[in-house]
N, C-alpha and C positions, 0 to 999 in steps of 0.2 A: 519249852516247846521243842518236838525234835524236828530237825531240818527235814523240809519235804522237797522233793522234786517234782515243782509244777510245770507243767507246758507251759510254753509262753503266752498262750491264750488266758489261761487261767491265773499267771501271774500278773499280766496287765489288769486283768478284771480287779484283783485282789487290791493292787497298787493304786488303781481308779478309785475305788472305794474307799480305800484309807486316806485318799484326798478329796473325797466328795467331789470329784470332778466327772459330773454325768457326762459331759461329751465324749472323754476318753473311755468312760464304762461302755457307751453305747458303741463305741469304734472297735470293740472287741467282737462285736456280734457281725453277722454277714448282713446283707441289705435285707434279705428275706426271713432272718431270723425270727424264733417265736419263744417268748417268754411266758412261763405259767406259773403264777405266785399267788396266793390266797384267792384260789378261785377264780381268777381272772386271767384272760391271757393277752399279752401285750405282742404286736406283730408288726418288725420292722426296726430300724435304728430311730426312727424319730418318736415312735411310741415308747421304745425303750427308753430311751432319754428321758422322755418326759415322767415315766413311771417311777425311775431311780431318783431323778431331782426332786420329783414330788417325797418320794419316801426318804429322803435324806432329810429333806426340810423339816417334815413332819416328826421324824424318830430320830436323827441326828443318829444314824446308824452307824455301829463300829462293825467289822467283820474280822475272827480271828481264826485262821486255818487251824483245824486239829489234825486232819488225816486226809490223804488223797489216793485215791485208787485209778488205774487207769487201764484201759482194754481197748486196744486199736483206736476205734474212732470215739469212744466215749469213756467220759470219766465222771467219778463223784468226788466231792469234795463236802467234807464233813467240817462243819465251821460254828464258833460259837458267835451269836448275832447279841449284841447289848445296843441299849438306846433308850430313849424316853417312851418305850411303851410298856403295857402292863405285862408282866410274866418276865421282863428283861433280868438276866440273859436267857437266851434259848439256844438248843443246838438245832440246826437245820443241815439237810442234805441238799447238796446243789450238784445235780445230774444233769451234765453236759453231753451235748452230740456236736463233734467237731468236723468242719468240711473246709478244705481249702486255706487253713490257717486261721479259721475264724470260727467263733462260736454259731451254732446252726440253732441248737434249742437249748434252753435251758429250764429246768422244772426244779422248784424249790418246795421241799417239803419238810415235814418234822419226823 
């Protein structure tokens, strides 16, 4: 895998996911952050922490970053996601919006 220059917010999120640390994962987000995943919306750190904790327990999710592009206050991470779900592994786009050193929104899609 080629070395990627990930901003701290994304690097922290990837590391938290690697450790299945839902509290550290949620801490990457602002208090008012929103995550859109699988046609569901998760608002605020508490909901985000509950969502990622449940997903990790259910699917034992592993994230392998493949490519990252950044433009001012947005970024797109292309990652291979594997786990105990049908169709594993899959490639997903993580579309970030950043504000004040935190993730303000994250939209996950294929």
